[in-house]
C-alpha positions, 0 to 999 in steps of 0.5 A: 583275258583269263579263261580260268573258271570258264566252261567250254563245250566242244562238239566233235571232240573225240578226235582230230581238231575237236580233241586238240581244241578241247585239250588246248582250252583245258590248258588255258583254264576252262572246264570242258564238256567233250561232245562226241558222236560214237567214239565213247572210248576216245572221248573218255580218254580225253576226259581223263587227260583233261582231269589229269591237268586239274580241270573238270571234264565230262564226255557227252554223246549224242547224234547231232543229226537229230535236232532233239539230241542237239538241244539236249546236249546243250541242256546236259552240259548246263546241268553238269556245269551250271552254264556254258561260256564257250561253245566250239561247234566242231562236229561235222561229217565230210563224205566225199561225193561228186555233184551228180552223186548227192541225193536229197538224203545226203544233202539233208544229212550234211546240213543237219549235222554240220549246220543245223546242230551248230545253230540249235546249240548256239540258240540254246546257249546264247541267252545265258551268255548274253545274260551273264555278259560274257560268251564265245561262240566259235564255228569250225568252218573250212577253207572250202567255204571260199574255194569250193573244196574237194569234198562236195558241194553239200559240204561246201555249202554247209561250211559257207553257211556257218560263216553266214551264221556267225555274221548273223549272230554276232551283231545282236550279241556284240554289245552283251560281251558275246563274240561270234566267230569262225575258223576256216582250216584247210586240209588238216592231218588226222581228220580223214579228209583225204583218203587214198594212197600217199600220192593222193595226199602228196598232190593235195599237200602241193596245193598248199603254199606251206607245202604240208597239211595243217595240224589240229593243234594249229587250229586249236591255237586260233580257237584259243585266240578267239576265246581270249580276245573280247574285241574280235567278232564277226570274223573268219580266221583262216588256218590254211597255210596260205591256200586262200589269201584274202 
């Protein structure tokens, strides 16, 4: 189950969970394309770090709210590395809003970035994985898909839809050596999901049985497991400190 020589694309990889995933995958063997939205400097720093451990890496920016740029990102990675074996769709936005505040524009923006981009990139890359008889597609969902969460119904709906998308794609791809799964983190430190004073963060952490926020590296370990295991597909792996036992 070695990942040596594979190529991974991680979207939303300039910081937080995405950066931890890109770093952990590189340590396990693959070359890595670091997808990012606006933070070019952080993406370039991560590329330098990955190159420092002997892997090839490239930083590729793009606005995933634009469907053409989402598809173009996949094409650019294929041009750079020849193929993509592992797709980790992590890019997303999480603007905290109440039910009453959400406009049509807010709803569409959330769906376009969190869901549509993940679909379009998978749609572009899955045929190549299927043809080669090996591939991993991993969507970064959220525990909010099960609990409703604290960000807003538009965010929750987008993250729940990623789980449905994983189920839908897993069946036709399973016999071709391609697995499709999701990870569902709870509140993760350094991702900006909770804004406010320390008391706000303390109350949020108290909801988690583990008594603390998760770490990006803990999510990255779950992603690595899914990348390594050829017999796990159509599953959602919770990384939530026991917040939603099931």
